[in-house]
C-alpha positions, 0 to 999 in steps of 0.5 A: 814793881815786881822784878819780872816787869822791871826786867822786861822794861829794862830789856826794851831799853837795852835792845834799843840802845844796842841796836841800830839806834846807836849809829843815829845817836853817835851822829845826832848827839855826839859824845854827850847824850843829854840836853844842852844848857846854853851859856849864851845866846847862839851857843851851839848844841855841843857847847850847850851840852858841855855847859850843862855838865859844867853847871852840874859840876859847880854844885858839888866838890870835885878834886883828885880825892873825889870818887864819882859814879855816873849812872847811864854814862852813855859814850862817856862825855861827862865822865871825861869832862869831869875827870879831865877838869877836876882830876876826880875818878869816875866810874860809868855804869851803863846798860848798853854794852855797845855804848860802853865799847864806844865810851872806852874807845873815845876814852883811850885818847883822854888825858884822864883815861887812867881815872875813868872806867866803865862797868856794864850794869843796871842802875836798879841793882848797882854792882858796887859796895855800900858807901863806895862813892862821894858823888852819884851823878846822872844826866837825863838817864833816870827817865828810862828806869822802870822802878825809880824808887829803887834807883834812888835807894840804890844811889843812896846805898852806894853814897858815902855819908855826906855824899851828894846825888847830882842829876838831871832828868827829863820830866813828864809834867803834871797835867798830861792826859792819859793819851799824852802819857801813853805816847810819851812813855812809848817813845822812852820805852818806860812805864813811868816818868816823873815831874819835879814834885814826885822827884822831890817827894821820892828823894826825901822818902829815900833818905836824902836831904834836898839842897837844890832844884833848878828848872831848865825846861825852857831849853828842852825844845831847842835841844831836840830841835838841834838834834833833829837838824843834825839828823836832817843834815846827815840824813843820806848817810844815815839812811845808807847805814840804818835804812830809811824807815828808822831815820824817818821814825827818828825824825818823827820822834824828835819832832814829837819831843819838840812839840811836847816841850813847846806845849809845856808837857815835858820839862827838865830839871837839876836835882842836888840831894845829899845823904846825911852824914850822921850815922842814924840820919836818913837810914 
């Protein structure tokens, strides 16, 4: 993909998250802008989202000596959770300056605030030196990437040898029709979404060794249904803030995600991949 096409797609994503949608996301999702993995039946969406981060954290070693880079760090919920519970240092990189400002505001009251920072940047061109981090982390953000192979190569570059890329993403499952893909990509403002097999292939091509893939697709519909219910519960307030048209588009969009998930057209998975520790391996 040429840089001009990639930059145009990235700009569409940035404009969306820096615009009125920010108000809706803060109300609908809260501090975590990712899907939820329930610990038990009846868990609230907020508890399920916290558990997602806990499950991901269990797949890697995290302590006070660990440096983590969070790609697409949103409002900083996972960064705060990781730093508060393990003592690790977290740098969040985000395309949206609006989300960074909110993340910094919320982090001011965190007991781990001295171990968390946020940087404005594009995960296609990370503003960090090679081999700078022990863990590269991401929750449901890579789907917005216009050039995913480049993102994986950038994650590989900034990881120390032996470091781990620990991420989840929402997937466009194999077998989607051209029309379904067009509608899905239009919702996400991206030129492409991948399935599990494509991620596995591209991670290996980037030099990683695959350690774990977990299919969490069964929870996608419930997460979006919960977000839609929260939007409806706050519909009057949101309408006053951003207008009736945007709220209706949001409700239609969330209903679209629920329907696609229930049909098995979209999925969700955890990927844990390691950068080889040998000097010449995977380079």
